[in-house]
C-alpha positions as CSV (number, residue, x, y, z in Angstrom):
1,M,-43.8,-39.1,8.6
2,K,-44.7,-39.8,4.9
3,F,-42.4,-39.6,2.6
4,G,-43.2,-38.6,-1.9
5,P,-44.1,-37.3,-4.4
6,V,-46.4,-34.7,-3.9
7,A,-47.9,-31.9,-7.3
8,L,-47.1,-28.5,-6.0
9,G,-51.2,-27.6,-5.8
10,E,-51.1,-30.4,-2.1
11,A,-47.0,-29.3,-0.9
12,L,-48.3,-25.9,0.4
13,G,-46.5,-26.7,4.7
14,C,-44.8,-29.3,3.7
15,V,-41.1,-30.3,4.1
16,L,-38.6,-30.5,1.5
17,A,-36.9,-33.3,1.1
18,H,-34.2,-33.0,-1.9
19,S,-32.7,-28.9,-2.0
20,V,-34.1,-28.3,-5.5
21,K,-32.3,-25.3,-8.0
22,L,-33.6,-23.5,-10.6
23,T,-32.7,-19.9,-12.2
24,G,-31.4,-17.4,-9.5
25,G,-31.3,-20.4,-6.7
26,V,-31.3,-22.7,-4.4
27,L,-34.4,-24.8,-2.4
28,K,-32.5,-26.2,0.7
29,K,-33.9,-29.5,1.7
30,G,-36.2,-28.9,5.1
31,M,-37.8,-25.9,3.6
32,L,-41.3,-25.6,4.7
33,L,-42.6,-24.9,1.5
34,D,-44.5,-21.7,1.0
35,D,-46.7,-20.0,-1.5
36,V,-43.3,-18.1,-3.2
37,A,-41.8,-21.8,-3.2
38,L,-44.3,-23.2,-5.0
39,L,-44.1,-20.5,-7.2
40,R,-41.0,-20.5,-8.6
41,L,-40.9,-24.4,-8.9
42,A,-43.8,-24.1,-11.2
43,A,-42.7,-21.6,-12.8
44,A,-39.2,-23.8,-13.3
45,G,-42.3,-26.4,-15.1
46,M,-42.7,-28.7,-12.0
47,Q,-45.4,-30.3,-11.9
48,S,-44.4,-32.6,-8.1
49,V,-41.6,-32.1,-5.7
50,V,-40.8,-34.7,-2.7
51,V,-41.9,-34.8,0.8
52,A,-41.9,-35.6,4.0
53,R,-44.7,-34.0,5.1
54,L,-45.1,-34.3,8.9
55,D,-48.0,-35.7,11.2
56,A,-50.3,-34.2,13.4
57,D,-47.7,-35.8,16.6
58,D,-44.1,-35.6,14.9
59,V,-42.7,-32.8,16.1
60,A,-39.8,-30.9,14.0
61,E,-37.2,-31.5,13.7
62,N,-35.6,-27.4,15.2
63,A,-37.4,-28.4,17.5
64,A,-37.1,-31.2,19.0
65,A,-33.3,-30.2,18.1
66,A,-33.2,-27.4,20.9
67,A,-35.3,-29.6,23.1
68,V,-32.9,-31.7,24.0
69,A,-30.2,-29.9,24.2
70,Q,-32.1,-27.8,26.3
71,A,-32.6,-30.7,28.8
72,L,-28.7,-31.6,28.2
73,A,-27.9,-27.2,28.9
74,G,-27.3,-26.1,32.6
75,M,-24.7,-26.9,34.8
76,D,-22.8,-30.6,33.8
77,A,-21.7,-33.0,37.1
78,N,-18.8,-30.9,38.2
79,G,-20.0,-27.6,37.8
80,M,-19.1,-26.1,34.6
81,A,-21.6,-24.1,32.0
82,V,-23.1,-25.2,29.0
83,E,-24.2,-23.5,26.9
84,S,-26.9,-24.1,23.6
85,G,-26.7,-22.7,20.4
86,V,-29.4,-22.9,17.6
87,A,-30.8,-25.0,16.2
88,S,-30.7,-25.8,12.7
89,T,-31.4,-28.6,9.8
90,G,-32.3,-30.4,13.1
91,R,-28.4,-30.1,15.5
92,V,-27.7,-28.1,17.7
93,N,-23.8,-28.1,19.3
94,L,-23.1,-27.2,22.7
95,H,-20.5,-25.7,24.3
96,A,-18.2,-24.8,27.2
97,R,-17.9,-21.7,28.7
98,D,-15.9,-21.2,31.2
99,A,-12.5,-23.3,30.6
100,G,-12.8,-27.2,32.6
101,L,-13.4,-31.3,33.1
102,L,-16.2,-32.4,31.3
103,M,-18.3,-34.7,33.2
104,L,-20.7,-36.9,31.7
105,D,-23.4,-39.2,33.0
106,A,-22.8,-41.6,30.1
107,A,-26.1,-43.7,31.5
108,R,-28.2,-40.6,30.7
109,I,-27.0,-40.3,26.6
110,H,-26.7,-44.0,27.2
111,A,-30.1,-44.4,27.7
112,A,-32.1,-41.1,25.8
113,N,-30.0,-42.8,22.1
114,R,-32.2,-45.3,22.5
115,V,-35.4,-44.3,22.7
116,H,-36.2,-43.8,19.1
117,E,-33.3,-44.0,15.9
118,G,-34.0,-39.9,14.6
119,L,-32.6,-38.6,17.1
120,T,-28.9,-38.6,18.3
121,I,-26.3,-36.6,20.7
122,A,-23.1,-37.2,20.2
123,T,-20.7,-35.7,22.8
124,L,-16.5,-35.7,23.8
125,Q,-15.9,-38.6,26.5
126,G,-16.0,-38.3,30.1
127,D,-13.2,-37.0,32.3
128,S,-12.1,-34.6,29.1
129,V,-10.4,-31.5,29.2
130,V,-12.0,-28.2,27.1
131,V,-11.3,-24.6,26.6
132,A,-14.1,-22.5,27.0
133,G,-16.8,-22.1,23.8
134,Q,-14.6,-26.1,23.1
135,M,-18.2,-28.5,21.6
136,L,-18.8,-30.6,24.1
137,A,-22.1,-32.2,22.7
138,T,-24.0,-32.6,19.3
139,V,-28.0,-32.9,18.7
140,K,-29.0,-33.8,15.4
141,I,-32.3,-35.0,14.2
142,I,-32.1,-37.6,11.4
143,P,-34.8,-37.2,9.8
144,Y,-37.6,-33.8,9.0
145,A,-38.6,-34.6,12.5
146,V,-40.0,-36.8,15.7
147,P,-42.4,-38.4,17.5
148,A,-43.2,-36.4,19.4
149,A,-43.7,-39.3,22.2
150,A,-40.6,-40.1,21.5
151,L,-38.6,-37.3,22.4
152,K,-41.1,-37.5,25.3
153,L,-38.5,-40.2,26.3
154,V,-35.8,-38.9,26.0
155,L,-36.3,-35.6,27.4
156,Q,-36.9,-37.9,30.8
157,Q,-33.7,-40.4,30.9
158,L,-31.9,-35.9,30.1
159,A,-33.7,-34.8,33.2
């Protein structure tokens, strides 16, 4: 992934690195720049914009977060149902479907967290008593994407 300013004519399909306030609204950081967004930026007098350009082997933040959350969802070691939310801004939260005792394999979580600095999993403490609907964990992709090889290693750690 590469960060930096680019001319509007080169920004199509890039990820907006910083939110931009415009008359009539805001273009939020993390959005993929399309023709409409570029026209709005040009109408505001901008000639360039700071973007992230994903490399061919990068996995976008929402897709990467969803893949990790899916690997964590299902049943924990105690048979508690863990449900994955929807990825947004590179984050997915996981919740308990029912009340119970959260049983974690902390070694797996720690191993996954050591793979790449741009991908992190945060959880409640193992052996926590939880209520139905309580958030158990969150997955966060810190930059706008992670290398596919790193995502693959994380998923292997969680398998």
